C-alpha positions as CSV (number, residue, x, y, z in Angstrom):
1,M,97.7,86.5,153.2
2,N,97.1,89.5,155.4
3,G,99.4,91.5,153.1
4,W,97.3,90.8,150.1
5,R,94.1,91.5,152.0
6,D,95.5,94.8,153.1
7,T,96.5,95.7,149.6
8,L,93.0,94.8,148.3
9,D,91.4,96.9,151.0
10,A,93.7,99.8,150.2
11,T,93.1,99.4,146.5
12,L,89.3,99.5,146.9
13,A,89.6,102.5,149.2
14,V,91.7,104.4,146.6
15,A,89.2,103.4,143.9
16,G,86.3,104.7,146.0
17,F,88.1,107.9,146.7
18,Q,89.0,108.5,143.1
19,L,85.5,107.8,141.9
20,A,84.2,110.2,144.5
21,R,86.6,112.9,143.1
22,L,85.2,112.2,139.6
23,R,81.6,112.9,140.7
24,T,82.2,116.7,140.8
25,A,80.2,119.1,138.7
26,P,83.0,119.8,136.1
27,R,83.8,116.1,135.7
28,L,80.2,115.1,135.4
29,A,79.7,117.8,132.8
30,L,82.7,116.4,130.9
31,A,81.2,112.9,131.2
32,A,77.9,114.1,129.9
33,L,79.7,115.6,126.9
34,G,81.4,112.3,126.3
35,V,78.1,110.5,126.4
36,A,76.4,113.0,124.0
37,F,79.3,113.3,121.5
38,P,78.8,110.0,119.6
39,A,75.0,110.5,119.5
40,L,75.5,114.0,117.9
41,V,77.9,112.5,115.3
42,V,75.3,109.7,114.5
43,L,72.6,112.3,114.1
44,A,74.8,114.3,111.7
45,V,75.5,111.2,109.7
46,R,71.8,110.4,109.4
47,R,71.1,113.9,108.1
48,A,74.0,113.8,105.7
49,V,73.1,110.5,104.0
50,R,69.3,111.2,104.2
51,G,68.5,107.6,105.0
52,D,69.5,104.6,107.0
53,P,73.2,103.7,106.5
54,D,74.1,100.0,106.3
55,R,74.5,98.2,109.7
56,D,78.2,97.6,109.0
57,V,78.7,101.4,108.4
58,W,77.1,102.0,111.8
59,A,79.4,99.5,113.4
60,V,82.6,101.1,111.9
61,L,81.3,104.5,113.1
62,L,80.5,103.3,116.6
63,Y,83.9,101.6,116.8
64,A,85.7,104.8,116.0
65,L,83.6,106.9,118.3
66,V,83.2,104.8,121.5
67,P,85.9,102.2,122.1
68,E,88.5,104.4,120.5
69,A,87.6,108.1,121.0
70,V,85.4,108.2,124.1
71,C,87.3,105.5,126.0
72,M,90.7,106.9,125.0
73,L,89.8,110.4,126.3
74,G,88.2,109.1,129.4
75,L,91.3,107.1,130.3
76,L,93.6,110.1,129.6
77,V,91.6,112.2,132.0
78,T,91.4,109.6,134.8
79,M,94.5,107.5,134.6
80,C,97.2,109.9,133.7
81,P,97.1,112.1,136.8
82,A,97.5,109.2,139.2
83,V,100.8,110.3,140.6
84,A,100.8,113.9,139.5
85,D,97.8,114.7,141.7
86,E,99.4,113.3,144.8
87,L,102.6,115.3,144.1
88,E,100.7,118.6,143.5
89,R,98.5,118.2,146.6
90,G,101.6,117.4,148.7
91,T,100.0,114.0,149.8
92,W,102.7,111.9,148.1
93,V,104.7,111.4,151.3
94,H,101.6,109.9,153.0
95,V,101.1,107.5,150.1
96,A,104.8,106.6,149.9
97,T,105.2,105.8,153.6
98,R,102.1,103.6,154.0
99,P,102.6,99.9,153.6
100,G,101.5,99.0,150.0
101,G,100.5,102.6,149.5
102,R,102.2,103.0,146.1
103,R,100.8,99.7,144.9
104,A,97.3,100.6,146.0
105,L,97.6,104.0,144.3
106,V,98.3,102.5,140.9
107,L,95.8,99.6,141.2
108,G,93.0,101.7,142.8
109,T,93.3,104.5,140.2
110,F,93.4,101.9,137.5
111,L,90.2,100.3,138.8
112,A,88.4,103.7,139.2
113,S,89.5,104.7,135.7
114,V,88.2,101.5,134.1
115,V,84.9,101.7,136.0
116,W,84.4,105.4,135.2
117,T,85.4,105.1,131.5
118,S,83.5,101.9,130.9
119,T,80.3,103.4,132.3
120,I,80.6,106.5,130.2
121,G,81.4,104.4,127.1
122,V,78.4,102.1,127.6
123,L,76.1,105.1,128.1
124,A,77.4,106.8,125.0
125,L,77.0,103.6,123.1
126,V,73.4,103.0,124.2
127,V,72.4,106.7,123.5
128,A,74.0,106.6,120.0
129,V,72.3,103.3,119.1
130,I,68.9,104.6,120.2
131,V,69.3,108.0,118.5
132,G,70.5,106.3,115.3
133,G,67.6,103.9,115.2
134,M,70.0,101.1,114.2
135,S,68.8,97.7,113.3
136,E,69.3,94.9,115.8
137,P,70.3,97.3,118.5
138,L,70.7,94.7,121.3
139,G,73.3,92.9,119.2
140,L,75.3,96.0,118.6
141,I,75.1,97.0,122.3
142,L,76.4,93.6,123.4
143,V,79.3,93.6,121.0
144,F,80.4,97.1,121.7
145,T,80.0,96.8,125.4
146,G,82.6,94.1,125.3
147,L,84.9,96.3,123.2
148,V,84.4,99.2,125.6
149,V,85.5,97.1,128.6
150,V,88.5,95.6,126.7
151,S,89.6,99.0,125.6
152,S,89.3,100.5,129.1
153,V,91.2,97.6,130.7
154,G,94.0,97.4,128.2
155,R,94.6,101.1,127.6
156,G,94.1,102.0,131.2
157,A,97.1,99.7,132.1
158,L,99.0,101.2,129.2
159,F,98.6,104.7,130.5
160,A,99.7,103.6,133.9
161,L,103.3,103.6,132.7
162,P,103.5,107.3,131.7
163,A,101.7,108.2,134.9
164,V,104.5,106.8,137.0
165,V,107.4,107.5,134.7
166,M,106.6,111.1,133.8
167,P,103.9,112.2,136.2
168,S,104.3,115.9,135.4
169,R,103.9,115.2,131.6
170,A,101.9,112.0,131.8
171,L,99.1,113.3,129.5
172,V,101.5,114.3,126.7
173,A,103.5,111.1,127.1
174,S,100.3,109.0,127.1
175,V,99.1,110.6,123.9
176,G,102.5,109.8,122.3
177,V,102.3,106.2,123.5
178,A,98.8,105.9,122.1
179,V,99.9,107.2,118.7
180,V,103.1,105.2,118.5
181,V,102.1,102.0,120.1
182,E,98.4,101.7,119.4
183,Y,98.0,103.5,116.0
184,L,101.3,102.9,114.4
185,A,102.7,99.6,115.7
186,G,99.1,98.3,116.0
187,F,98.7,98.5,112.3
188,L,102.0,96.8,111.4
189,P,101.4,93.3,110.1
190,A,104.2,91.9,112.2
191,I,104.8,90.3,115.6
192,V,105.0,93.7,117.2
193,N,101.3,94.3,116.9
194,Q,100.5,91.2,119.0
195,A,101.3,93.3,122.1
196,T,98.8,96.1,121.2
197,V,95.2,96.5,122.4
198,S,94.2,97.9,119.0
199,L,94.8,94.5,117.3
200,R,92.6,92.7,119.9
201,L,89.8,95.3,119.5
202,R,89.8,95.0,115.7
203,S,89.8,91.2,115.9
204,L,86.9,91.2,118.4
205,L,85.0,93.7,116.2
206,V,85.4,91.4,113.1
207,Q,84.3,88.4,115.1
208,G,81.4,90.2,116.8
209,M,80.1,91.5,113.5
210,A,80.7,88.2,111.7
211,W,82.9,90.0,109.1
212,Q,85.5,87.1,108.7
213,Q,84.4,86.5,105.2
214,K,83.7,90.1,104.2
215,I,87.0,91.9,104.9
216,P,89.5,92.1,102.1
217,A,92.6,89.9,102.2
218,Q,94.9,92.9,102.8
219,L,93.0,93.8,106.0
220,K,93.3,90.2,107.3
221,L,97.0,91.0,108.0
222,I,96.0,93.4,110.8
223,V,93.4,91.1,112.3
224,D,94.0,88.1,114.5
225,P,91.9,85.0,113.6
226,Q,92.1,83.5,117.1
227,P,88.8,83.2,119.1
228,A,87.4,85.9,121.3
229,W,88.6,84.3,124.5
230,V,92.2,84.4,123.2
231,Q,91.8,88.1,122.4
232,C,90.4,88.9,125.8
233,G,93.0,86.8,127.6
234,A,95.8,88.5,125.7
235,V,94.5,91.9,126.9
236,V,94.3,90.7,130.5
237,V,97.9,89.4,130.3
238,L,99.1,92.6,128.8
239,A,97.3,94.6,131.5
240,V,98.8,92.5,134.3
241,V,102.3,92.9,132.8
242,L,102.0,96.7,132.3
243,L,100.5,97.3,135.8
244,T,103.3,95.1,137.4
245,V,106.0,97.1,135.6
246,A,104.3,100.4,136.6
247,I,104.1,99.3,140.3
248,V,107.8,98.1,140.3
249,I,108.9,101.4,138.8
250,L,106.8,103.5,141.3
251,E,108.0,101.5,144.3
252,R,111.6,102.3,143.3
253,R,111.1,105.9,142.4
254,Q,111.9,108.8,144.7
255,F,110.5,112.3,144.0
256,P,112.5,115.4,145.0
257,P,110.8,117.9,147.3
258,S,110.4,120.4,144.4
259,E,108.0,117.9,142.7
260,E,106.0,117.6,145.9
261,G,105.3,121.3,146.3
């Protein structure tokens, strides 16, 4: 019991430390850009169409901009450097020698990444909805807040693997994983897409917007009809599995002194 309590305390300490590091001027400026970007696109769309687009059009646009683009970029910036930062600063030896240090590093960085990215995503969503003057704004905000959290949890865990397997090239590897797993395998109408976050996000979007009867039959092949709790549960299970694998790999890894310099 004490072991789990120590791990929890260490995880929260790492998360707090990582969040404090994210509250620097450059990172806050980057976050502000992430919040403003969807609103700027929404304004450009309003000018281009010279009117109010359909609510469903707004929903598709928000989906592409916030749970996909903003959350993906936020997770790439915050989750990928988990191990690389410790190696570059020469602090890896302190993490590796502390009981549960490696586990706390992965879990704490993941928690900080999810909190940071979700916060930016929700702020970007609210600003975009207000700027766009969208109908039934509260409904949109509630649906997409859920999508932001699901995206952050699932993909944050997905990016934990490149962070521990290829720390020096984690960003490039994570982009490759996102393209291959999320945007290629995720759109295959086969059993393989069941293990992707993108399938769950699309399914939650369809249910949240009540599009079950609107989408063409061809698109139903890349949407899961199971209820929302099943979609969220699948993402939680996937995240637990990915984080467990990442922790096991990191606990067994040894980095040469040249990587620690």
